[in-house]
C-alpha positions in Angstrom: -0.1 -0.1 0.1 0.9 3.2 -0.8 1.8 6.7 1.5 -0.1 9.7 0.4 1.5 12.9 0.8 -0.6 15.8 1.3 1.4 18.6 0.7 2.8 21.7 -1.8 6.5 23.2 -2.4 7.3 24.0 1.2 10.3 23.1 3.4 8.4 21.1 5.5 6.8 19.0 2.3 9.5 18.7 0.7 11.8 17.2 4.0 9.0 15.0 4.2 9.2 13.8 0.2 13.1 13.7 0.7 13.0 11.1 3.5 10.3 9.2 1.6 12.9 8.7 -1.5 15.7 7.9 0.3 13.9 5.6 2.4 12.4 3.9 -0.8 8.5 4.2 0.5 6.2 4.1 -2.3 4.0 7.1 -1.9 1.9 9.6 -4.2 1.4 13.1 -4.1 -2.0 14.6 -2.8 -1.3 19.1 -3.8 -2.3 21.1 -1.4 -2.5 24.6 -3.1 -2.1 26.8 -0.1 -2.2 29.8 -2.2 -5.8 29.1 -3.5 -6.6 28.0 0.3 -7.2 24.2 -0.3 -5.8 23.6 3.3 -8.8 25.4 4.5 -10.7 23.4 3.0 -13.2 20.7 5.1 -11.5 17.9 3.4 -8.0 18.7 4.2 -9.3 19.9 7.6 -10.9 16.4 8.2 -7.0 15.4 8.3 -5.8 18.3 9.9 -8.1 20.6 11.6 -5.0 23.0 11.8 -4.8 23.5 8.4 -1.5 22.6 8.1 0.8 20.7 5.7 2.4 18.3 5.2 0.1 15.3 5.8 0.7 11.8 5.3 -1.9 9.0 4.8 -0.4 5.7 5.2 -3.0 3.0 4.2 -1.1 0.3 4.7 -3.2 0.5 8.1 -6.3 -0.7 8.6 -8.0 1.9 9.7 -5.5 4.7 7.2 -2.7 6.4 9.9 -2.8 9.8 9.8 0.1 11.7 11.1 0.9 15.5 10.6 4.0 18.0 11.5 7.0 17.2 9.5 9.7 16.0 11.9 7.4 13.5 13.1 6.7 12.5 9.8 10.3 11.6 9.0 10.8 10.0 12.5 7.4 7.4 11.5 9.5 6.9 7.9 12.5 5.9 9.8 10.6 3.7 11.7 9.4 2.2 8.7 12.7 1.6 7.1 15.1 1.4 9.6 18.4 2.4 8.9 17.9 4.6 5.8 17.6 7.9 7.1 18.8 7.3 10.6 21.4 5.1 12.1 20.4 1.9 14.2 22.9 1.7 16.5 22.0 4.1 19.6 24.9 6.7 19.9 25.3 6.9 15.9 21.3 7.5 15.9 21.8 9.7 18.9 24.2 11.9 16.8 21.8 12.3 13.9 18.9 12.9 15.8 20.9 15.7 17.4 22.2 17.4 13.9 18.9 16.9 12.8 16.9 19.1 15.7 19.9 21.6 15.6 19.0 22.2 11.8 15.3 22.2 12.6 15.4 24.8 15.6 18.3 27.0 15.1 18.5 27.1 11.2 15.4 26.0 10.1 12.9 28.1 12.7 14.4 31.5 12.6 14.5 31.4 8.3 10.9 30.8 8.8 10.4 33.3 11.0 12.0 35.8 8.9 9.6 34.5 6.2 6.5 35.3 7.3 7.3 38.3 9.7 5.8 41.6 8.3 6.5 45.5 9.0 10.1 44.9 9.6 12.8 44.4 7.3 15.3 44.8 10.5 13.4 42.2 12.5 13.5 39.5 9.1 17.1 40.8 8.9 18.3 39.7 12.1 16.1 36.3 11.9 17.8 35.2 8.3 21.1 36.2 10.0 20.6 34.6 12.5 19.7 30.9 10.3 22.5 31.5 8.3 25.0 31.5 10.7 23.9 28.9 12.2 23.6 27.1 8.8 27.3 28.1 8.3 28.7 26.6 11.7 27.2 23.4 10.6 30.4 23.1 8.6 32.0 21.9 12.5 30.0 18.7 11.6 31.8 18.0 8.3 35.5 18.6 9.9 36.1 14.5 10.1 33.0 13.3 8.3 31.4 13.5 4.7 28.0 14.4 5.9 26.4 15.8 8.9 26.3 13.0 11.2 28.5 10.8 9.9 30.2 9.3 6.5 26.3 8.3 5.7 24.1 10.2 4.8 21.3 11.5 7.6 17.9 13.1 8.1 20.1 15.7 9.3 21.5 16.4 5.4 17.8 16.0 4.5 17.2 19.2 6.7 20.1 21.0 5.8 20.1 20.4 2.1 16.7 21.6 1.9 17.0 25.0 3.8 19.6 25.9 1.7 17.8 25.6 -1.2 16.5 28.6 -0.6 18.7 30.6 0.9 21.8 29.6 -1.6 22.3 32.8 -2.7 23.0 34.8 0.3 26.1 32.8 1.1 29.1 33.7 0.4 30.3 30.1 -0.7 34.4 30.9 -0.8 33.8 31.4 3.2 32.3 28.0 3.4 34.3 25.4 1.2 33.5 22.5 3.0 29.8 23.2 2.9 30.0 23.4 -0.7 31.5 20.5 -1.0 29.2 18.7 0.7 25.9 21.1 -1.1 27.3 18.9 -3.7 27.6 15.6 -2.7 23.8 16.0 -1.2 22.5 17.4 -4.6 23.9 14.2 -6.6 22.0 11.9 -5.2 18.8 11.1 -7.2 16.4 10.7 -4.4 16.9 14.0 -3.1 16.3 15.7 -6.1 13.7 13.3 -6.9 12.1 14.7 -3.7 12.6 18.5 -4.4 10.4 17.9 -7.9 7.3 16.1 -5.8 5.6 18.9 -5.4 6.5 20.1 -9.4 
């Protein structure tokens, strides 16, 4: 049975799509046009009363299992396909989750806040600067490893890689050559490319 992914071309939804691709789980995209207000229609509100995306419906369960919140969905996908997006060994897994949470809280959260702030260019600039500074500082994770949490690609790389797609023009890549090398490796992954294109 296929997982249905309800979403739009947003960072949160793209992270889930890339995770599904990495896990090699069959899924079908259900586009929810945020610009047209599809997320507030009764059908979608029945899945997520908050009217947000992404949402997955796993029809391999009876009744179908509905889950919201991108990070919870990423964890669920890891449980469906152990070892594909998070290591299985306890210490390696803990490090990957630590790095994933770093990108979610220290990088993505202020970045999303900058996008949503209205009426204050200074506040927007400050939040974006904070997000990009934290993202650039992640180069220390790569000092002795190929990827963000070791030598194996993980959910931490998904979070970091999807985020920078929207902000790469703001980065002085000459100052972060290790991150530039890392991003080249990430972008070369077919699963990453397919996930980024999931919503057209």
